[in-house]
C-alpha positions in Angstrom: 0.2 0.0 -0.1 1.8 3.7 -0.9 1.8 5.9 1.9 -0.2 8.6 1.7 2.3 11.1 3.2 4.6 10.1 0.6 2.6 10.2 -2.1 1.9 13.8 -1.3 5.4 14.4 -1.1 5.6 13.2 -4.6 2.6 15.4 -5.7 4.1 18.9 -4.0 7.7 17.8 -5.8 6.0 17.9 -8.8 4.4 20.9 -8.7 7.4 22.9 -7.7 9.4 21.3 -10.6 6.3 22.1 -12.5 6.2 25.9 -11.2 9.8 26.1 -11.3 10.2 24.9 -15.3 9.9 26.9 -18.3 6.1 26.7 -19.1 6.6 26.2 -22.2 6.0 22.6 -22.0 3.2 22.2 -20.3 1.6 25.4 -22.1 1.1 25.0 -25.7 -2.3 23.4 -28.3 -1.2 19.5 -29.0 -2.9 19.8 -32.1 -1.2 15.7 -32.7 -4.0 14.8 -30.0 -6.4 16.3 -31.2 -6.2 14.6 -34.7 -6.9 11.5 -32.9 -10.6 12.7 -32.0 -12.9 10.0 -34.0 -15.7 12.2 -33.6 -17.6 15.8 -32.7 -16.8 14.7 -28.6 -19.9 15.7 -26.3 -18.6 16.0 -22.6 -14.6 16.5 -22.9 -12.1 15.7 -19.6 -8.5 16.8 -20.0 -6.1 15.4 -17.4 -3.2 17.2 -16.5 -4.4 20.2 -18.9 -1.5 22.5 -18.1 -2.6 25.7 -19.6 -5.5 24.6 -21.5 -4.9 25.2 -24.7 -6.0 21.6 -26.0 -9.0 22.1 -24.3 -9.3 25.6 -26.1 -8.4 23.8 -29.3 -10.5 21.1 -28.9 -13.8 23.6 -28.4 -13.1 26.3 -31.2 -12.8 22.8 -34.0 -16.0 21.6 -32.1 -18.1 24.3 -30.6 -20.9 22.0 -28.9 -17.9 20.1 -27.0 -17.9 21.0 -23.4 -14.8 20.5 -21.7 -13.4 19.9 -18.1 -9.5 20.2 -17.1 -7.8 18.4 -14.3 -4.5 20.6 -13.7 -2.1 20.5 -10.4 -0.1 23.5 -10.7 -1.9 27.2 -9.3 -0.6 28.9 -12.4 -0.9 26.6 -15.3 -4.8 26.0 -13.5 -5.2 29.9 -13.4 -4.7 30.1 -17.1 -6.7 26.8 -17.9 -9.6 27.8 -16.0 -9.9 30.9 -19.1 -10.4 27.9 -21.6 -12.2 25.0 -20.1 -15.7 25.2 -18.8 -14.2 23.9 -16.0 -11.2 23.6 -14.3 -10.7 21.1 -10.8 -7.2 22.1 -9.3 -5.4 19.4 -7.8 -4.6 15.6 -8.4 -6.7 12.8 -10.0 -6.5 11.0 -6.4 -8.4 14.2 -5.0 -11.6 13.3 -3.2 -13.5 16.2 -4.3 -12.4 15.8 -7.5 -13.7 12.7 -7.7 -16.8 13.7 -6.4 -17.1 16.7 -8.8 -16.3 13.8 -11.8 -18.6 11.9 -11.1 -21.4 14.2 -10.4 -20.4 15.7 -14.2 -19.7 11.7 -15.9 -19.8 10.3 -18.4 -17.0 11.2 -20.5 -16.9 10.1 -24.6 -13.5 11.6 -25.0 -10.9 11.8 -22.1 -7.2 13.0 -22.5 -4.4 11.8 -20.5 -1.6 13.7 -22.8 1.8 13.2 -21.6 0.8 12.9 -17.4 0.8 9.0 -16.5 4.2 8.9 -16.4 4.1 11.2 -13.7 1.9 9.8 -11.5 2.1 7.2 -8.6 -0.4 4.4 -9.8 -0.9 5.1 -13.9 -2.9 1.8 -14.0 -5.2 2.5 -11.1 -5.7 5.8 -12.6 -6.7 4.7 -15.8 -9.0 2.7 -14.1 -10.8 5.3 -12.8 -10.8 7.2 -15.6 -12.2 4.0 -17.8 -15.3 3.9 -15.3 -16.0 7.4 -16.2 -16.6 7.3 -19.9 -19.5 6.5 -21.7 -19.9 2.8 -23.1 -19.0 4.4 -26.8 -16.3 6.5 -25.5 -12.7 7.2 -26.5 -9.9 7.9 -24.4 -6.6 9.2 -25.3 -2.9 8.6 -24.3 0.0 10.2 -25.2 3.3 8.7 -23.1 6.8 9.8 -23.9 9.3 6.9 -25.5 12.4 5.5 -23.5 13.3 2.9 -26.0 14.4 6.2 -28.2 18.5 6.6 -29.2 18.4 9.3 -26.9 18.2 7.1 -23.5 21.2 4.7 -25.4 23.2 7.6 -26.3 23.4 8.9 -22.7 23.4 5.6 -20.8 25.2 3.3 -23.0 28.0 6.3 -24.6 27.8 8.9 -21.7 27.5 6.0 -18.9 24.5 8.1 -17.0 20.9 8.1 -16.5 19.7 11.4 -18.3 17.6 13.4 -16.7 16.0 17.1 -18.5 13.3 19.5 -17.2 10.9 17.6 -19.6 10.9 15.3 -22.2 11.3 12.1 -22.0 13.4 11.7 -19.5 11.6 15.0 -17.3 13.1 14.7 -13.8 9.8 14.7 -12.4 8.9 10.9 -14.2 7.8 8.6 -12.2 7.4 5.6 -14.7 8.8 5.0 -18.1 7.2 3.2 -21.0 8.1 1.8 -24.4 5.5 0.6 -26.5 4.5 -2.8 -25.3 4.9 -1.4 -21.6 2.6 1.3 -22.8 -0.3 -1.3 -24.7 0.1 -3.7 -21.5 -1.0 -0.8 -19.0 -3.8 0.2 -21.1 -4.9 -3.5 -21.8 -4.7 -4.0 -18.4 -7.7 -1.9 -17.1 -10.2 -2.9 -19.8 -9.3 -0.7 -23.2 -8.9 -1.6 -26.3 -6.2 -0.3 -29.3 -7.8 1.8 -31.7 -5.6 3.7 -33.4 -1.8 4.1 -33.1 0.2 7.7 -34.4 3.9 8.0 -33.6 5.7 11.4 -33.3 9.4 11.1 -34.8 12.9 13.3 -33.3 16.1 11.9 -34.4 17.4 14.6 -31.5 14.9 14.0 -28.9 14.8 17.8 -27.8 14.9 18.8 -30.9 11.7 19.0 -33.6 13.7 20.0 -36.6 15.0 16.8 -36.6 11.9 15.4 -37.2 12.3 15.1 -41.0 15.7 13.4 -40.8 14.0 10.7 -38.5 10.8 10.0 -41.1 14.0 9.2 -43.6 14.5 6.4 -41.2 11.1 5.2 -40.1 11.3 1.5 -41.0 12.4 -1.6 -39.1 14.6 -1.9 -37.2 15.1 2.1 -36.6 11.6 2.9 -36.0 11.3 1.8 -32.7 14.4 4.0 -31.8 13.4 7.4 -34.0 9.8 7.4 -32.0 9.8 9.6 -28.7 6.1 9.8 -28.2 3.6 7.2 -28.8 -0.1 8.2 -29.6 -3.1 5.9 -28.9 -6.6 6.2 -29.4 -8.8 3.4 -26.8 -12.2 2.4 -26.7 -13.9 -0.4 -23.8 -13.1 -3.5 -24.2 -16.7 -4.9 -24.6 -18.5 -7.6 -22.7 -15.9 -6.1 -20.0 
């Protein structure tokens, strides 16, 4: 059983790290996530919504959507509150937030964009979120790929585990995932994979290396050039 005080300490650590880091990593919209949306959503829940710009993009594209956001960082939450129909400030497992989400549910779209790796128990969080979905709802995950060649370079060649302010090796990550880990995590809580997209980079911090990565986007290099996996999930029928 997780020590509640230890869990609280981790949340405070994540808060301080997010508050001190360059906010660009948490404040921009995610059009790559929005492109995975399979149909016009009604009620949307964006977990770890940052400054709420992805929610704003969803509302711009789908004017009838109602967007709920969850964000722990007070500074980001302040901005996200202006972009969302309703904003909950705090961690997902906060009892008051859980009650509010239960009252607002069900959601036909839930987004977890680069947030699960920061959680103490991602499987429990996903199971909780899966229970808040409509029967035909969708859940989108975005997770960094630790199998990226940057890990091999820093660990295998340089001899040190990389730690950065954000990205694959964000120092606040509690879990690290390769593709198979992501699939096992989500399938273990009753989700069924519908679609997969990948973001490519030759050098993980440098977006301009994407064209070079695309030239090598075939087996056996594909898994080493993917720095981010995006998946669209539905509830497994009959569970």
